[in-house]
C-alpha positions as CSV (number, residue, x, y, z in Angstrom):
1,X,-22.8,-89.2,67.9
2,X,-21.0,-91.9,65.7
3,X,-19.2,-89.3,63.7
4,X,-18.1,-87.7,67.0
5,X,-16.8,-90.9,68.3
6,X,-15.0,-91.6,65.2
7,X,-13.4,-87.8,65.7
8,X,-12.4,-88.8,69.4
9,X,-10.6,-92.0,68.0
10,X,-9.0,-89.6,65.5
11,X,-7.7,-87.5,68.1
12,X,-6.5,-90.2,70.3
13,X,-4.0,-91.6,67.6
14,X,-2.9,-88.0,66.3
15,X,-4.9,-88.1,63.2
16,X,-7.2,-85.4,63.8
17,X,-7.3,-82.8,61.3
18,X,-7.1,-78.9,62.0
19,X,-10.8,-78.6,61.1
20,X,-11.7,-81.5,63.3
21,X,-9.9,-79.9,66.2
22,X,-11.5,-76.6,65.6
23,X,-15.2,-78.4,65.6
24,X,-15.0,-80.2,69.2
25,X,-18.2,-79.5,70.6
26,X,-20.4,-80.9,73.2
27,X,-20.9,-84.3,71.7
28,X,-16.9,-84.8,71.9
29,X,-17.2,-83.5,75.4
30,X,-19.9,-86.1,76.4
31,X,-18.1,-88.5,75.0
32,X,-14.8,-87.6,76.8
33,X,-16.6,-87.0,80.1
34,X,-17.8,-90.8,80.1
35,X,-14.4,-91.9,79.3
36,X,-13.0,-89.7,82.2
37,X,-15.4,-91.0,84.7
38,X,-14.7,-94.8,83.7
39,X,-10.9,-94.3,83.9
40,X,-11.3,-92.5,87.1
41,X,-13.0,-95.5,88.5
42,X,-10.5,-97.9,87.1
43,X,-7.7,-96.4,88.3
44,X,-8.4,-96.9,91.8
45,X,-11.0,-99.9,91.8
46,X,-8.4,-102.5,93.3
47,X,-6.2,-100.1,95.4
48,X,-7.0,-100.6,98.9
49,X,-5.5,-97.2,99.8
50,X,-8.0,-95.3,97.8
51,X,-10.9,-92.8,99.1
52,X,-14.5,-93.6,98.7
53,X,-14.8,-90.7,96.1
54,X,-11.9,-92.0,94.3
55,X,-13.8,-95.3,93.8
56,X,-16.4,-93.3,92.4
57,X,-14.2,-91.6,89.7
58,X,-15.5,-88.1,90.8
59,X,-11.6,-87.1,91.4
60,X,-10.8,-87.6,87.8
61,X,-13.8,-85.9,86.6
62,X,-13.1,-82.8,88.9
63,X,-9.2,-82.8,87.9
64,X,-10.1,-82.6,84.0
65,X,-12.1,-79.5,84.3
66,X,-9.0,-77.7,86.9
67,X,-6.3,-79.1,84.1
68,X,-7.9,-78.0,81.3
69,X,-8.6,-74.3,82.7
70,X,-4.9,-74.1,83.8
71,X,-3.3,-75.3,80.4
72,X,-5.8,-72.8,78.6
73,X,-5.2,-70.0,81.2
74,X,-1.4,-70.0,80.7
75,X,-1.7,-70.3,77.0
76,X,-4.4,-68.0,75.7
77,X,-2.4,-65.0,76.1
78,X,0.4,-66.3,73.8
79,X,-2.4,-67.8,71.1
80,X,-2.1,-66.4,67.8
81,X,-6.0,-67.0,67.0
82,X,-9.3,-67.3,69.1
83,X,-9.2,-70.3,71.3
84,X,-12.4,-70.9,73.1
85,X,-12.1,-72.9,76.6
86,X,-15.2,-75.0,76.0
87,X,-13.5,-76.6,72.7
88,X,-10.4,-77.4,74.7
89,X,-12.1,-78.7,77.5
90,X,-13.6,-81.3,74.9
91,X,-10.2,-82.1,73.9
92,X,-8.6,-82.5,77.2
93,X,-11.4,-84.9,78.3
94,X,-10.6,-87.0,74.9
95,X,-7.3,-87.5,76.2
96,X,-8.4,-89.7,78.9
97,X,-8.7,-93.2,77.4
98,X,-5.1,-93.9,77.7
99,X,-5.5,-94.2,81.5
100,X,-7.6,-97.3,81.3
101,X,-4.2,-99.4,81.8
102,X,-4.0,-98.3,85.2
103,X,-7.5,-100.7,85.7
104,X,-5.3,-103.8,84.5
105,X,-4.9,-105.9,87.7
106,X,-1.4,-106.7,87.1
107,X,-0.4,-107.5,90.7
108,X,-3.2,-110.4,90.4
109,X,-1.0,-111.8,87.4
110,X,2.6,-111.1,88.2
111,X,4.8,-111.2,91.5
112,X,5.2,-107.8,93.5
113,X,8.4,-106.6,91.9
114,X,7.0,-107.4,88.3
115,X,3.6,-105.5,89.0
116,X,5.7,-102.4,90.5
117,X,7.5,-102.1,87.3
118,X,4.5,-102.3,85.1
119,X,2.6,-99.9,87.0
120,X,5.4,-97.4,86.9
121,X,5.8,-98.3,82.8
122,X,1.8,-97.7,82.6
123,X,2.3,-94.1,84.6
124,X,5.2,-93.0,82.0
125,X,3.4,-94.3,79.0
126,X,-0.3,-92.4,79.8
127,X,1.9,-89.1,81.1
128,X,3.8,-89.3,77.8
129,X,0.6,-90.1,75.5
130,X,-1.5,-87.1,76.9
131,X,1.1,-84.3,77.0
132,X,2.2,-85.3,73.3
133,X,-1.4,-85.1,72.5
134,X,-1.4,-81.8,74.1
135,X,1.7,-80.9,71.6
136,X,0.0,-82.1,69.0
137,X,-3.1,-80.0,69.6
138,X,-1.5,-76.8,69.6
139,X,0.8,-77.5,67.0
140,X,-1.8,-78.7,64.5
141,X,-4.0,-75.6,65.1
142,X,-0.9,-73.2,64.9
143,X,-1.8,-71.7,67.9
144,X,2.1,-70.6,69.2
145,X,5.7,-71.4,68.5
146,X,7.5,-74.2,70.3
147,X,9.2,-72.1,73.0
148,X,6.1,-70.4,74.1
149,X,4.2,-73.9,74.0
150,X,6.7,-75.6,76.2
151,X,6.6,-72.8,78.6
152,X,3.0,-72.9,78.6
153,X,2.8,-76.6,79.2
154,X,5.4,-76.9,81.7
155,X,4.3,-74.1,84.1
156,X,0.5,-75.2,84.6
157,X,1.8,-78.8,85.0
158,X,4.6,-78.1,87.4
159,X,2.1,-75.6,89.5
160,X,-0.6,-78.2,89.6
161,X,1.9,-81.0,90.6
162,X,3.2,-78.7,93.6
163,X,-0.2,-77.4,94.6
164,X,-1.6,-81.2,94.9
165,X,1.6,-82.2,96.8
166,X,0.8,-79.2,99.1
167,X,-2.9,-80.2,99.7
168,X,-2.1,-83.5,100.5
169,X,1.3,-82.8,102.7
170,X,-0.5,-84.3,105.8
171,X,-1.0,-87.7,104.2
172,X,2.6,-87.6,102.8
173,X,4.0,-86.4,106.0
174,X,2.3,-89.4,107.7
175,X,3.4,-92.1,105.3
176,X,7.2,-91.0,105.5
177,X,7.1,-91.0,109.4
178,X,5.5,-94.3,109.8
179,X,7.3,-95.9,106.7
180,X,5.7,-98.5,104.0
181,X,4.1,-101.1,106.3
182,X,2.2,-102.8,103.5
183,X,4.0,-103.1,100.2
184,X,1.8,-102.6,97.2
185,X,2.0,-102.8,93.4
186,X,1.7,-99.1,93.3
187,X,4.4,-98.2,95.8
188,X,7.1,-97.9,92.9
189,X,4.8,-95.5,90.9
190,X,4.3,-93.6,94.1
191,X,8.1,-93.4,94.5
192,X,8.1,-91.9,90.8
193,X,5.7,-89.5,91.7
194,X,7.8,-88.3,94.5
195,X,10.6,-87.8,92.3
196,X,8.3,-86.0,89.9
197,X,7.3,-83.8,92.6
198,X,10.8,-83.0,94.1
199,X,11.8,-82.2,90.5
200,X,8.5,-79.9,90.0
201,X,9.4,-77.8,93.3
202,X,12.9,-77.3,91.8
203,X,11.9,-76.5,88.3
204,X,8.7,-74.2,89.0
205,X,10.8,-71.2,89.6
206,X,12.8,-71.5,86.7
207,X,9.7,-72.0,84.6
208,X,8.0,-69.0,85.9
209,X,11.0,-66.9,84.6
210,X,10.9,-68.6,81.3
211,X,7.2,-68.4,80.8
212,X,7.5,-64.4,81.7
213,X,9.7,-64.1,78.7
214,X,7.9,-66.2,76.4
215,X,4.6,-64.0,77.3
216,X,6.5,-60.7,76.9
217,X,7.7,-61.9,73.6
218,X,4.1,-63.1,72.5
219,X,2.6,-60.0,73.6
220,X,5.1,-57.6,71.7
221,X,4.7,-59.9,68.6
222,X,1.0,-59.5,68.9
223,X,1.3,-55.5,69.3
224,X,3.5,-55.4,66.3
225,X,1.2,-57.4,64.3
226,X,-1.8,-55.1,65.2
227,X,0.2,-51.9,64.5
228,X,1.1,-53.4,61.0
229,X,-2.5,-53.8,60.3
230,X,-3.7,-50.4,60.8
231,X,-4.5,-48.9,57.5
232,X,-2.6,-45.2,56.9
233,X,-4.7,-43.0,54.4
234,X,-2.6,-41.2,52.2
235,X,-3.5,-37.4,51.2
236,X,-4.7,-37.4,47.5
237,X,-2.6,-34.7,45.3
238,X,-4.8,-32.0,43.9
239,X,-5.0,-32.3,40.3
240,X,-6.4,-29.1,39.7
241,X,-3.8,-26.6,38.2
242,X,-5.4,-23.6,39.8
243,X,-5.3,-24.9,43.3
244,X,-1.9,-25.3,45.1
245,X,-0.6,-28.7,45.7
246,X,-2.0,-30.4,48.7
247,X,-5.2,-32.3,49.7
248,X,-8.2,-32.5,47.7
249,X,-11.1,-30.0,49.0
């Protein structure tokens, strides 16, 4: 388990080798799930607007399975080599620790405007860190070119943001209708998320088209590579002068 923890730390800081990424398994998944659960609880422990299940961290635990599947399902058809979901799920759980920044109660040690800015910075930092880790994972394993990697990353992320917004639409409409009654340190982070959501709805159709192009290119490349690997047997010419030239009997 100690070696698995060392590998997890190397993954988190972009130091893992290709062999280590390929060897991610059950122990790494267990470490990642513990981190995901702790971060899930820490994300909401000081937010009075959170639901009871959010306080228990169940949302983050469920979300990591869905996110890993969406990313894997979008990128798997473009992959140059076998890419098991279980190993990738273990990797995704190992990207959870940066979210512990959300557990820092900055609103208790600073004023409201400062805490709003800090929470927004934490949101951008954690999101950028995790997306960068995913790019690092795909590039280190040599799974696909950059364009295909970008489209395979953006499409499930944009789709997930749009889906979560639609599923939570009643709360969003209610909040917009009533306005902000109780200012919160998380309000500015919510504003950032709202802006990202609007951009996601705008970019999603474009990303779908780009993904279709990237998938077509990848499948054509895989088909061409497969055709080149098919052995072609050449007929052997007869060396017997009494027989006509052609295939040996």
